[in-house]
Each structure stands twice: as structure tokens, then as C-alpha cells.
TIMAR-633779 format. One record per residue (C-alpha): residue in three letters; x, y, z. Coordinates in steps of 0.25 Angstrom, whole numbers, padded with zeros to 4 digits, always signed. Example, Ala and Ser with C-alpha at 12.3 -4.5 7.8 and 13.67 -1.06 7.14 Angstrom:
REM TIMAR-633779
ALA+0049-0018+0031SER+0055-0004+0029
//
This chain:
REM TIMAR-633779
MET+0514+0498-0066ILE+0518+0490-0073VAL+0516+0494-0088LEU+0512+0489-0101GLU+0521+0480-0110GLY+0524+0491-0124ASP+0512+0496-0129LEU+0503+0489-0125GLU+0498+0503-0117GLN+0496+0509-0127ARG+0488+0497-0137ILE+0480+0496-0124LEU+0476+0510-0123ASN+0476+0514-0141ARG+0464+0499-0139VAL+0454+0506-0129ARG+0456+0519-0134GLN+0445+0513-0143ILE+0438+0505-0136PRO+0426+0519-0138VAL+0420+0517-0123PHE+0437+0521-0119ASP+0434+0535-0126ARG+0420+0535-0122ILE+0421+0536-0108GLY+0433+0539-0106PHE+0443+0531-0102GLN+0459+0535-0097VAL+0469+0526-0095LEU+0477+0527-0083GLU+0485+0513-0081LEU+0487+0503-0091SER+0498+0489-0086PRO+0497+0475-0087GLY+0480+0472-0081LEU+0478+0485-0076CYS+0473+0496-0083VAL+0466+0509-0075ALA+0461+0521-0083GLU+0448+0532-0080VAL+0436+0536-0083PRO+0431+0552-0082ARG+0418+0549-0076ASP+0408+0555-0086PRO+0392+0562-0080ASP+0387+0557-0094PHE+0387+0540-0089ASP+0385+0543-0074GLY+0375+0535-0067ILE+0363+0538-0059PHE+0370+0545-0048GLU+0381+0552-0055SER+0393+0545-0056PHE+0401+0536-0065HIS+0390+0526-0069GLY+0393+0511-0066GLY+0390+0507-0079MET+0403+0515-0084LEU+0410+0512-0073MET+0408+0498-0078THR+0414+0501-0092VAL+0425+0506-0084ALA+0429+0494-0080ASP+0426+0484-0090THR+0433+0495-0099ILE+0447+0495-0091ALA+0446+0481-0087CYS+0447+0479-0104PHE+0462+0487-0102ALA+0466+0481-0092ILE+0463+0467-0100MET+0473+0476-0111THR+0483+0477-0104LEU+0485+0461-0104THR+0481+0457-0115GLY+0484+0468-0123PRO+0473+0477-0133ASP+0468+0468-0143LEU+0463+0455-0137ARG+0447+0457-0138LEU+0441+0456-0122ALA+0426+0459-0120THR+0421+0459-0104THR+0413+0447-0101ASP+0410+0450-0086MET+0411+0463-0076ASN+0406+0467-0064ILE+0406+0480-0056ARG+0406+0484-0038PHE+0402+0499-0041LEU+0409+0505-0028ALA+0405+0520-0025PRO+0402+0530-0036CYS+0413+0534-0047LEU+0411+0550-0046THR+0422+0553-0054ASP+0432+0549-0065VAL+0436+0533-0065ARG+0447+0525-0064ALA+0447+0511-0068GLU+0459+0501-0063ALA+0458+0487-0071ARG+0466+0475-0066VAL+0466+0464-0074ILE+0463+0453-0065LYS+0467+0442-0076LEU+0470+0440-0087GLY+0461+0428-0090ARG+0465+0418-0102THR+0448+0421-0107ILE+0441+0429-0095CYS+0449+0441-0090PRO+0444+0448-0079VAL+0447+0462-0072GLN+0445+0469-0059VAL+0441+0486-0062ASP+0442+0495-0050LEU+0436+0510-0053TYR+0440+0520-0044ASP+0433+0537-0047ARG+0444+0548-0044ASN+0443+0548-0027ASN+0448+0535-0031ARG+0439+0527-0025HIS+0433+0514-0029VAL+0420+0516-0036ALA+0420+0502-0044VAL+0427+0487-0045ALA+0423+0480-0057GLN+0428+0466-0062VAL+0429+0465-0078SER+0429+0451-0087TYR+0435+0451-0099ILE+0435+0440-0109ARG+0446+0438-0120LEU+0440+0435-0133GLY+0454+0431-0141
//
């Protein structure tokens, strides 16, 4: 694993802890390295979908949020970013906490696409997403 330079990891963690959704849904960042973020989010039955599984919209929120963290490993935490589009393919119901692995596909001058894979506690692939962010300057 390649580590981030200097205090970049701590600066990213300080920044993401300021995002209200980070604490509200219980993100725990497990790994940060250049172009990669791995995080876990506990399954909260208060956010379940109709079939008593991790709500699909919540899984999209996890994917969207962690994609931004992965970009920050390459740009630093101060660049203004915004989601431009995303899609997700649900592969199986998620009945446990979810682990998300986000990898930057390309750090473009304007658009930054990110691949996000989501797994349950049994390492079952429950969803795959692509999220694109725009660099706002």
C-alpha cells in the first residue's frame, strides 16, 4: 500500500468529519492511499428499505460520499468538488454493514470519474457504482 504524503491523510480526515452525513450515518474510514478510499458504514435499521435491507438510496449516498474522499487523496481536501452524475447497479441485498471501496478512474482537469464497489460483511459484492465529480476550482 502506498501511503499519502505528509499530513494529507489527517487533513482529509479532518475535512470529512465536518460533513454532516459522515457522522450521521457512521462512516469509518479504513484506508486512504493515492486514488483510493475504503470505508465502512454500519447498517442502521432506521434506514432500511422495504425488504429490511440496507436502503438502496443509502448505498448510493455511501458511494457518492466515498468517491469524493478518494478524489481528495489526489487533490487535497480543499478543492471544491460537486457530483455531476452517478449510477449504481444493485447486485444483492445488503443485510449487514457495508464496506465501500472507491478508486479514481481518472483525475481529469474538469471531470473525475470514480468506481465504487460495495460489499457486505460476508464479502458479497452487493453493488457497483460510478460517480463523476466536477472540479469547481
